[in-house]
N, C-alpha and C positions, 0 to 999 in steps of 0.2 A: 268153285263152289265149296270145296272143303275148307279153304282159308276163310271164307266169309262165315261159315258155320262156327269155326273155332273162335273168330273174333267176336261173334254174337254171344257165344257162351261165356267167354272171358268178360265181356262187358256186363252181362247179366249177373255173373258171379260177383264182380266188384260192386255193382249197385246194391245187391242184396247184403253183402258183407258190410258195406258202409252204413246202410240203413239200420241193420241190427246192432252194430257197434254204437251208433249214435243213440239209439233207444236205451241200450244198457247203461251207457255213461250218464244219460239224463236221469234215469231211475236211481242210479247210485248217488248222484249229486243231490237229488231231492231227499233221499234217505239221510244223508249226512247233514243236510240243512235242518231237517226235523230233529235230529238228535242234538244238535247244537242249541236249538231254541229251548229245549227242555233242561238244559244244563243249569244247575243251581250251585253256586259256590258259597259255602258257609265258612265263616271264620269262628273259631271257638276260643274262648278265653281260658287261660290257665287257671286252675282251681288251686288256691293256696290256703292252708289252714295252720293255725298255731297249735302245737302239741305241748302239753304241760306235764311236769313231773315234780315230785318232791324228792330231792336228792340231798342227803346229809342234813336234813332239817330245813333246807331252803327250797323255795319254789323256783322252778326254772321253766323257760319256754324255748321252743325251737320251731322254725318255719318248715313246713312239709308241703311238697308239691303233690297234690292228688293226681294231677294229669300225668306226670312223668315218674312218680314213685321214687323221688329222691329228696334228700334233705337240702334245704336252701340256705340254712344258717347253722351256726353252732349253738349249743346250749348257753343261755344267758339268764342271769338272775332276774326275777320279777316279783311283783307283789302277788298275794294269793288270788288266783283267778276265781271269779264268781260264776257259779253254776257250770263249771267245766269238769269233765271227767279227767282225773289225774292219773297218769301212768305211775305205778309204784316201782321205784328202783332204789337199790341201796348203794 
């Protein structure tokens, strides 16, 4: 009688454990699927601008990366820029 009661309790415990584990895993899987559906991947283009200056009587330009905050080229001579703000340097 005692052995049958222990077997019955063990079987009941395993059935309950398996049932709750399956429900928890299903809920977790549904949550992850929902999060992946709302995932949006955006690619952004690097923003580059020309910076101008007048140096020793000559106009020069240099390429600047607004995205990374670094110079992309060296100063090179150019013609006078139209409607551009010029950095004054001696």
